N, C-alpha and C positions, 0 to 999 in steps of 0.2 A: 547650629541648626535649630529651627523652631520645632515645637511639638508636632505640628502638621507636617513639616518636612521629614522629621524622624519617622513618623507613622507612614508617610508615603514611601520612604526608602525601605522600611520593613516590608510593606505590602509588595513593593516591586521585587524585592529579593524572594519573597514567598512565591510570587507568580513565576519568576525565572527559575526557581528550584523545581517547581511543578513542570514547567516546560522542559527542563533538562531531563527529568524523569520520564516524561512522555516521549521525548525524542529517543531515549534509550529503548523504551518499549517498542516504538516504531521500528527501530533498526533491528532489534532482536526478532520482532514479528516478521519483518520482511526476510530476514535470514531463514527463519523457519519455513516461510512460504516458498522461498526459492529452493530450499532443500527438497520440498515435495514436487515442485515443478521440474526440477532436474530429473527426479525419478520418473515423472510422467514423460519427459522428453526421451529418456532412455527406452522406456516401454514403447513409445510411439515408433522410435527408430527400429527397435527389434521386430516390430510387427508391421513395418512399412506403412504406418499411418501418417497422414499429413501433419505438419507442425502446427498448423492453425486449425481452429474449430470455430468458424464464425457463428454457428448456432449457439454454442455454449458461451461464447464471448458476449453475444447480445443478451442472453439471459443473465449473465453475471453483471453486465453494465446496468440493466434494469433493476436487478436486485440491489446493487450498490447505490443507485440513485434513491431507491426507497429507504434504504438504511440511512443514507445521508440526510434525507428529509426528516426522518425520525430523530436523528442526532443533532438537528439544527445546524447542519453543514450544507453549504451550497452544493446542490446535486450536480451542477455543471462542473464544479471543481472536482468532485468525487469521480465523475465520468472521465475527465481529463487524466486524473491520477491513475485510474484503473487502466485506461487506454495505454498510458506510458508503461505500466507494469506488463500488460499483455504483450506489447511490442517487444519488450526486453525478453520475455519468456519465449516468444516465437523465435527470436534470434538464437536463444540457447537451444531450442529444439532443433533448429536448422543445423546448428553445429554438431549435434549428436548424429544427425543423418549423414554428415560428411564422412 
């Protein structure tokens, strides 16, 4: 390997190590988030509240789009990501009501 190739391989490994750490953070963060949404689902079921809250969802999507812009992340991607999570949460809430 040339010096340039060795340096590129080192940088690649450093980037991949960072990506691996961030992936772990994402997984644990989602686990923590879903722990709370399960509690919300149980609370909604106990009090006969609807599983979805479109007003809150809209506020959260707008909030996440703003955060995404601040973080230099495509806001449309952030919106799609949050919509995916919201739909999963709603399914969990529906299960609690069954």
